[in-house]
N, C-alpha and C positions, 0 to 999 in steps of 0.2 A: 822246699821240695826238690829233689835231685831228679833229673830226667835220665832214663836208662834207655840206651839204644836197643831197638828190638828189630829183629829181621823175620819177616814172613814170606812164604811163597804164595803168590796169587796168579791165577790165570791172566794172562796178559790182556785178553779181550775185556774181560770183566773189570779189570784195573783201569783200563782206558775209559769204559763207560762210566765207572764210578768216580773217576777223576772229573770227567765232564760235568757230573751233576754236582759234585762238591765245589767245582769252580763256580757254578751258577749260584751255589749257596754261599760263596765267598770263604770257603774253608780248604784247606789241603787235606791230603791223605792222612797226615799225622794228626791233624785236628779231629778229623772224622773217626779215626781209630781211638783217640782219647775220649771222644764223646761217647762211643760205643762201651768202652771200658768203664767209664764213670757210671754209666746207666746199668751195666752188670752189678757193679757194687751196690748202687742204690737199691736195685730191684732184688738183689741176692740171686741172680741168675741171668739168663739171656733175656733181654728186654722185649722179646717178641715171641709169638708161637713158632715153634720149630716142628713141623708135622708133614707128612705126606698128604697130599690133596686127597679128600675122600668125596666120592661123588655117589649119589643115590644109585640104586639099580636102574631106575627109570633113565637117568641121565647116561650111564655107562651104556645102556641099551641103545639110546639115541645116537650116542657117538659112534657106536659099532655100526648101527644102520647107515649112518652117513658116511663112513669109510666104505662101506660096501657099495653104496650108491656112486660114490666118487670114482670107483674103479670099474663100474659097469658101463661098458661101451654102448649098451641098448638104451640107456637112460638119456633122454634128450638133453642137450645143453644150450645155453643161450649167450649170445655175444653182447647183448644190450637189453635195457629194460623194456625198450619197444618190442623186441622179439619176445619177451617173456610175456608181456601184456598181450600181444596178438595170439600167442599159443593158449593163454587162458581164455580168451573170447571164443576160441573154436569149440 
């Protein structure tokens, strides 16, 4: 089996983070890309789901409420768990 040099463009931050993971796994970038490509061939496609995250309406509403609360200066904030517990006892 002949090896073919392949060049790809990758965000440098993502590349560095991925390389750290591959190092821990005992493989290099080339080995990781080869694993991915082999899995694509075996699966007949990308070997994992590729989709946008979908959240329920309830979760989206809760996230929007949390954003609003985080920007509201009138909402009390706490610097420690003790402060929060004291406020809850009141």
